[in-house]
C-alpha positions as CSV (number, residue, x, y, z in Angstrom):
1,X,21.7,42.4,-18.6
2,X,23.1,41.9,-15.1
3,X,24.9,38.7,-14.2
4,X,23.2,36.1,-11.9
5,X,23.8,36.4,-8.2
6,X,26.4,34.0,-6.8
7,X,25.2,32.6,-3.5
8,X,27.6,32.1,-0.5
9,X,26.9,28.3,-0.5
10,X,25.4,25.7,-2.8
11,X,25.5,21.9,-2.4
12,X,27.3,19.7,-4.9
13,X,24.6,17.3,-5.9
14,X,24.2,15.3,-9.1
15,X,22.8,12.2,-10.7
16,X,24.7,9.7,-8.5
17,X,23.0,11.2,-5.4
18,X,19.6,11.2,-7.2
19,X,20.0,7.6,-8.3
20,X,21.2,6.4,-4.8
21,X,18.2,8.0,-3.1
22,X,15.8,6.6,-5.7
23,X,17.2,3.1,-5.2
24,X,16.4,3.4,-1.5
25,X,12.9,4.5,-2.3
26,X,12.4,1.6,-4.7
27,X,13.8,-0.8,-2.1
28,X,11.1,0.1,0.3
29,X,13.2,0.5,3.4
30,X,13.6,4.2,4.0
31,X,14.1,4.4,7.8
32,X,17.4,3.7,9.6
33,X,18.9,0.5,8.2
34,X,21.8,-0.8,6.1
35,X,22.6,2.4,4.4
36,X,23.0,4.2,7.7
37,X,25.4,1.4,8.9
38,X,27.5,1.7,5.7
39,X,27.6,5.5,6.1
40,X,28.8,5.1,9.7
41,X,31.6,2.8,8.6
42,X,32.6,5.1,5.8
43,X,32.8,8.1,8.1
44,X,34.8,6.2,10.6
45,X,37.5,5.6,7.9
46,X,37.5,9.3,7.0
47,X,38.2,10.4,10.6
48,X,40.5,7.5,11.7
49,X,38.0,6.4,14.3
50,X,36.7,2.9,14.7
51,X,33.0,3.5,15.0
52,X,30.4,6.1,14.1
53,X,26.8,6.7,15.2
54,X,24.7,8.6,12.6
55,X,22.1,11.0,14.1
56,X,19.6,13.6,13.0
57,X,21.8,16.7,13.2
58,X,25.2,18.1,14.2
59,X,23.6,19.6,17.3
60,X,22.2,16.2,18.3
61,X,25.7,14.8,17.8
62,X,27.1,17.3,20.2
63,X,24.5,16.7,22.8
64,X,24.8,12.9,22.7
65,X,28.7,13.1,22.8
66,X,28.4,15.2,26.0
67,X,25.8,12.9,27.5
68,X,28.0,9.9,26.7
69,X,30.9,11.5,28.7
70,X,28.6,11.9,31.7
71,X,28.5,15.6,31.6
72,X,25.6,17.3,33.4
73,X,24.7,19.7,36.2
74,X,27.6,21.4,38.1
75,X,30.0,20.6,35.2
76,X,31.6,23.2,32.9
77,X,32.4,22.8,29.2
78,X,34.7,25.3,27.5
79,X,33.7,26.5,24.0
80,X,34.9,29.4,21.8
81,X,32.7,32.4,21.5
82,X,33.4,32.7,17.8
83,X,31.2,29.8,16.6
84,X,27.6,29.0,15.9
85,X,25.3,28.8,18.9
86,X,24.7,25.0,18.5
87,X,27.6,24.4,20.9
88,X,26.1,26.6,23.6
89,X,22.7,25.0,23.2
90,X,24.1,21.5,23.3
91,X,26.0,22.1,26.5
92,X,23.0,23.8,28.1
93,X,20.7,20.9,27.3
94,X,22.9,18.6,29.4
95,X,22.5,20.9,32.4
96,X,26.1,21.9,32.3
97,X,27.5,25.4,32.1
98,X,29.1,26.6,28.8
99,X,32.2,28.7,29.5
100,X,33.3,30.9,26.7
101,X,36.9,31.5,25.7
102,X,38.6,33.8,23.1
103,X,40.2,32.8,19.8
104,X,43.6,32.8,18.2
105,X,43.8,36.0,16.0
106,X,45.4,34.2,13.1
107,X,43.6,30.8,12.9
108,X,40.3,31.8,14.4
109,X,40.5,28.6,16.5
110,X,39.9,28.4,20.2
111,X,43.0,29.9,21.8
112,X,44.8,27.3,24.1
113,X,46.0,30.2,26.2
114,X,42.5,31.7,26.6
115,X,41.1,28.2,27.4
116,X,43.7,27.8,30.1
117,X,42.5,31.0,31.8
118,X,38.9,29.7,32.2
119,X,39.7,26.2,33.3
120,X,38.4,25.4,36.8
121,X,37.9,22.3,39.0
122,X,34.5,22.0,37.4
123,X,35.8,21.8,33.8
124,X,34.9,18.4,32.4
125,X,35.3,18.9,28.7
126,X,36.2,21.3,25.9
127,X,34.6,21.4,22.4
128,X,37.2,22.3,19.8
129,X,35.8,23.3,16.4
130,X,38.2,23.0,13.4
131,X,37.3,26.3,11.9
132,X,36.7,27.0,8.2
133,X,38.6,23.8,7.0
134,X,41.8,24.3,9.0
135,X,42.7,21.8,11.7
136,X,43.0,23.1,15.2
137,X,45.8,22.5,17.7
138,X,44.2,19.5,19.5
139,X,47.4,18.2,20.9
140,X,48.1,21.3,22.9
141,X,44.6,21.4,24.3
142,X,44.7,17.7,25.3
143,X,47.6,18.3,27.6
144,X,45.3,19.9,30.2
145,X,43.6,16.5,30.9
146,X,40.0,17.3,30.2
147,X,37.9,15.5,27.6
148,X,38.2,16.9,24.1
149,X,35.4,16.7,21.6
150,X,36.5,17.5,18.1
151,X,33.9,19.4,16.2
152,X,34.6,18.5,12.5
153,X,31.5,20.1,11.1
154,X,33.7,22.4,8.9
155,X,36.8,20.2,8.4
156,X,36.8,16.6,7.1
157,X,39.2,14.7,4.9
158,X,42.3,16.7,5.8
159,X,45.3,15.7,7.9
160,X,47.5,17.0,10.7
161,X,51.0,15.6,10.3
162,X,49.5,12.7,8.4
163,X,46.7,12.0,10.9
164,X,43.1,12.6,9.9
165,X,41.1,15.3,11.5
166,X,38.5,13.7,13.8
167,X,40.7,11.0,15.3
168,X,42.5,13.1,18.0
169,X,39.9,13.7,20.6
170,X,38.0,11.5,23.0
171,X,35.0,11.8,20.6
172,X,34.4,13.6,17.4
173,X,31.2,15.0,15.9
174,X,30.3,16.3,12.4
175,X,27.3,17.9,10.7
176,X,25.9,17.1,7.3
177,X,23.8,20.2,6.9
178,X,23.1,21.4,3.4
179,X,26.1,23.9,3.4
180,X,28.7,21.5,4.9
181,X,31.6,19.8,3.3
182,X,29.5,16.6,3.0
183,X,25.7,16.9,3.0
184,X,22.7,14.7,3.7
185,X,20.4,17.7,3.9
186,X,20.3,17.5,7.7
187,X,22.2,15.0,9.9
188,X,25.2,14.5,12.0
189,X,27.4,11.8,13.5
190,X,29.4,10.9,16.6
191,X,32.7,9.1,16.1
192,X,35.0,7.4,18.5
193,X,37.2,4.4,19.5
194,X,36.0,3.8,23.0
195,X,33.4,1.1,22.6
196,X,31.6,2.0,25.9
197,X,31.2,5.6,24.9
198,X,30.1,4.9,21.4
199,X,27.7,2.3,22.8
200,X,26.2,4.8,25.1
201,X,25.7,7.3,22.2
202,X,24.0,4.5,20.3
203,X,21.7,3.7,23.2
204,X,20.7,7.3,23.6
205,X,20.0,7.7,19.9
206,X,16.6,6.0,20.2
207,X,14.3,4.8,22.9
208,X,13.6,1.1,23.5
209,X,17.2,0.2,22.9
210,X,18.2,-0.2,26.5
211,X,17.9,-2.9,29.2
212,X,16.6,-0.4,31.7
213,X,14.5,2.7,30.9
214,X,16.5,5.9,30.5
215,X,15.8,9.3,29.1
216,X,16.6,8.6,25.4
217,X,14.9,10.2,22.4
218,X,14.6,9.8,18.6
219,X,17.8,11.1,17.0
220,X,18.0,8.7,14.1
221,X,19.1,9.3,10.6
222,X,17.2,7.7,7.6
223,X,18.5,5.4,4.9
224,X,17.5,8.1,2.4
225,X,19.9,10.6,4.0
226,X,22.6,8.0,4.4
227,X,22.4,7.0,0.7
228,X,23.0,10.6,-0.1
229,X,25.9,10.7,2.4
230,X,27.6,7.7,0.9
231,X,27.7,9.4,-2.5
232,X,29.2,12.5,-0.9
233,X,31.9,10.5,0.9
234,X,32.9,8.9,-2.4
235,X,33.4,12.4,-3.8
236,X,35.2,13.9,-0.7
237,X,38.7,13.8,-2.2
238,X,37.5,15.4,-5.4
239,X,35.6,18.0,-3.4
240,X,38.7,18.9,-1.4
241,X,40.8,19.1,-4.6
242,X,38.3,21.5,-6.1
243,X,38.2,23.6,-3.0
244,X,42.0,23.9,-2.8
245,X,42.2,24.8,-6.5
246,X,39.7,27.6,-6.1
247,X,41.5,28.8,-3.0
248,X,44.8,29.0,-5.0
249,X,43.0,31.2,-7.5
250,X,41.7,33.5,-4.8
251,X,45.1,33.8,-3.0
252,X,46.5,35.9,-5.9
253,X,43.5,38.2,-5.9
254,X,43.7,38.7,-2.1
255,X,47.4,39.6,-2.3
256,X,46.5,42.2,-5.0
257,X,44.2,43.8,-2.5
258,X,47.2,44.1,-0.1
259,X,45.8,41.4,2.3
260,X,47.0,38.0,3.6
261,X,45.3,34.9,2.2
262,X,44.3,32.1,4.5
263,X,47.1,29.5,4.3
264,X,47.8,26.3,6.2
265,X,50.8,26.2,8.6
266,X,53.4,23.5,8.0
267,X,52.1,20.0,8.7
268,X,48.4,20.9,8.3
269,X,46.2,20.7,5.3
270,X,43.4,23.2,4.7
271,X,40.1,22.0,3.3
272,X,38.7,25.5,2.7
273,X,35.2,25.0,3.9
274,X,35.2,28.7,4.1
275,X,37.6,31.2,2.5
276,X,38.0,33.7,5.3
277,X,40.0,36.9,4.9
278,X,40.8,39.5,7.6
279,X,40.1,43.0,6.3
280,X,41.6,46.4,7.0
281,X,38.1,47.9,6.7
282,X,34.8,47.2,8.5
283,X,33.3,44.0,7.1
284,X,29.9,45.8,6.5
285,X,31.5,48.0,3.8
286,X,33.0,44.9,2.0
287,X,29.6,43.1,2.2
288,X,27.9,46.0,0.6
289,X,30.4,46.1,-2.3
290,X,30.1,42.4,-2.8
291,X,26.3,42.6,-2.9
292,X,26.4,45.4,-5.5
293,X,28.6,43.1,-7.6
294,X,26.2,40.2,-7.3
295,X,28.4,38.1,-5.0
296,X,27.1,36.6,-1.8
297,X,29.9,37.2,0.8
298,X,29.0,36.9,4.5
299,X,30.4,37.2,8.0
300,X,32.0,33.8,8.8
301,X,30.1,33.7,12.1
302,X,26.9,35.7,12.1
303,X,27.3,36.8,15.7
304,X,29.6,35.5,18.4
305,X,28.0,33.9,21.4
306,X,29.2,36.5,23.9
307,X,27.3,39.1,22.0
308,X,24.0,37.2,22.4
309,X,24.8,37.1,26.2
310,X,25.9,40.7,26.4
311,X,29.4,39.7,27.7
312,X,32.7,41.4,27.2
313,X,36.4,40.4,27.4
314,X,36.7,38.7,24.1
315,X,38.9,41.1,22.1
316,X,40.1,38.7,19.3
317,X,36.6,37.4,18.8
318,X,35.3,41.0,18.5
319,X,38.0,41.8,16.0
320,X,37.2,38.8,13.9
321,X,33.5,39.6,13.9
322,X,34.1,43.2,12.8
323,X,36.9,42.5,10.2
324,X,36.6,39.0,8.8
325,X,34.7,38.1,5.6
326,X,33.8,34.8,4.0
327,X,34.1,34.6,0.2
328,X,32.0,32.0,-1.7
329,X,34.0,28.8,-2.2
330,X,32.5,25.4,-2.9
331,X,32.8,22.6,-5.5
332,X,29.6,23.6,-7.3
333,X,31.0,26.9,-8.4
334,X,31.6,27.0,-12.1
335,X,35.0,28.1,-13.6
336,X,33.2,31.2,-14.9
337,X,31.9,32.0,-11.4
338,X,35.3,31.5,-9.8
339,X,36.9,33.8,-12.3
340,X,34.2,36.4,-11.7
341,X,34.7,36.2,-7.9
342,X,38.5,36.4,-8.2
343,X,38.3,39.3,-10.5
344,X,36.0,41.2,-8.1
345,X,38.0,40.5,-4.9
346,X,40.4,43.4,-5.1
347,X,37.5,45.8,-5.4
348,X,35.5,44.1,-2.6
349,X,38.4,43.8,-0.2
350,X,40.5,46.9,-0.7
351,X,40.9,49.4,2.1
């Protein structure tokens, strides 16, 4: 009898989450309310910001953060090509122009050097995703004097030289999609210290909340989602401990395959939202091997943005797309599943 297939991602949900959501249902108030307010406060503490505004998705959070900064037509916003297309869509929705930049070949982060090459007098902001659980070099990017939006969708609860990720940019955003570090099913949040910016996000989150009519929309989160999120925040430290323990188990197997495991540089923690390994063979071959063994490995980014747009000039992004693989790693994995994956890695990854 064949062993069950191990999916690439699976949310860590249990009785506390079920009970919290049921309590909201029994209470009768299921729209945006006190649970959302409590969730916003909890996430502000996680990121080291003073305020949070919960919204309907991570993409909505990106869009509202850009709008709060006054970004629009004739402005440019730098984003990496090696990222999901939500960033490109959010910038386009403001009327601004998304400008793509290449990545660092080791960290997979937006390369500060590549970013410098595409800066112009029209550049108003840069969106910096902390990729796969590893904090990006925000301080170097901030030196260029443009607004920095931290995208913490993949990295929460870890620190850079003792400072929490999410507290270094002008604004930060996160996503609570089903596969993220913390989940509310769908949802997102904008976080910041500047009261005027956060207030503008709050005003744009829903119509009829302003003194004068403005083009706002309904981007609200429900108390049902927030109740789920509060349980997840309470478990964040345990989630990270579990992820780091699984990563340590994988490191040994990756070295046996003659490859380099993803490690954090000094002063930075790694949350291992994804366990990403750079291969010596085409990623397609490794994905076929994994599938044959019943393990759901994937490309870390399904397709870089420059490929959708038929652009060239992104060599490091191209190399990552062709040679990087993401191994299943999440708190809901059982010890037996972890052992099975670790045991299969040399066969999956070997050149």
